[in-house]
C-alpha positions as CSV (number, residue, x, y, z in Angstrom):
1,X,-38.1,3.1,-2.3
2,X,-38.1,0.9,-5.3
3,X,-37.7,2.1,-8.8
4,X,-40.8,1.3,-10.8
5,X,-41.5,2.1,-14.5
6,X,-44.8,1.1,-16.2
7,X,-45.1,1.0,-20.0
8,X,-48.6,1.2,-21.2
9,X,-51.1,2.4,-23.9
10,X,-54.4,4.0,-23.7
11,X,-57.3,1.8,-23.8
12,X,-55.4,-1.3,-22.5
13,X,-57.4,-3.1,-19.7
14,X,-54.5,-4.8,-18.1
15,X,-52.5,-1.5,-18.2
16,X,-55.5,0.2,-16.4
17,X,-55.5,-2.6,-13.8
18,X,-51.7,-2.0,-13.1
19,X,-52.3,1.7,-12.9
20,X,-55.2,1.3,-10.5
21,X,-53.3,-1.1,-8.3
22,X,-50.4,1.1,-8.0
23,X,-52.6,4.1,-7.2
24,X,-54.6,2.2,-4.6
25,X,-51.3,1.3,-2.8
26,X,-50.0,4.9,-3.1
27,X,-47.0,3.6,-5.1
28,X,-45.2,6.2,-7.2
29,X,-43.9,5.2,-10.6
30,X,-42.6,6.4,-13.8
31,X,-45.2,6.0,-16.5
32,X,-44.1,5.7,-20.2
33,X,-47.1,5.9,-22.5
34,X,-46.6,4.0,-25.8
35,X,-47.1,6.5,-28.5
36,X,-49.3,6.1,-31.6
37,X,-47.6,4.3,-34.5
38,X,-47.4,7.6,-36.6
39,X,-45.6,9.3,-33.7
40,X,-41.9,9.6,-34.3
41,X,-41.1,8.2,-30.8
42,X,-43.1,5.0,-31.4
43,X,-40.2,3.1,-32.8
44,X,-37.8,4.1,-30.1
45,X,-40.1,3.1,-27.3
46,X,-41.0,-0.1,-29.1
47,X,-37.3,-1.1,-29.4
48,X,-36.9,-0.2,-25.7
49,X,-39.7,-2.5,-24.8
50,X,-38.3,-5.3,-26.9
51,X,-34.9,-5.0,-25.2
52,X,-36.4,-4.8,-21.8
53,X,-39.0,-7.7,-22.0
54,X,-38.2,-9.4,-25.3
55,X,-41.7,-8.3,-26.6
56,X,-43.6,-5.2,-27.6
57,X,-46.9,-6.0,-25.8
58,X,-48.0,-3.8,-22.8
59,X,-48.3,-3.6,-19.9
60,X,-44.6,-4.0,-19.0
61,X,-43.7,-3.1,-15.3
62,X,-40.1,-2.9,-14.2
63,X,-39.6,-3.0,-10.5
64,X,-36.0,-2.5,-9.3
65,X,-34.7,-4.2,-12.5
66,X,-37.2,-7.2,-12.5
67,X,-39.5,-7.2,-15.5
68,X,-43.2,-8.2,-15.3
69,X,-45.3,-8.6,-18.5
70,X,-49.1,-8.3,-18.2
71,X,-51.0,-7.7,-14.9
72,X,-49.3,-10.3,-12.7
73,X,-50.8,-9.4,-9.4
74,X,-48.8,-12.1,-7.3
75,X,-45.5,-11.2,-8.8
76,X,-46.1,-7.5,-8.5
77,X,-47.0,-7.9,-4.8
78,X,-43.9,-10.1,-4.2
79,X,-41.6,-7.5,-5.8
80,X,-43.2,-4.5,-4.3
81,X,-43.6,-5.8,-0.6
82,X,-41.3,-8.6,0.0
83,X,-37.8,-7.6,1.0
């Protein structure tokens, strides 16, 4: 099984597309919800995103160490299903 982490925020359409895709394929993943700006954890998660992807936009999907930004269906499918 591949290690998958999804960074997202509520109300983000591409984030919802990624969640729905993973759910439809019965793929388990770790979900990291980006906290609101006034949340004490916001800066920590924001810094983590920047380190992982070089940006702070979501969604960010990490599949076995490979980083995908945005809902890139072709790349997700390749990383998930190609050996």
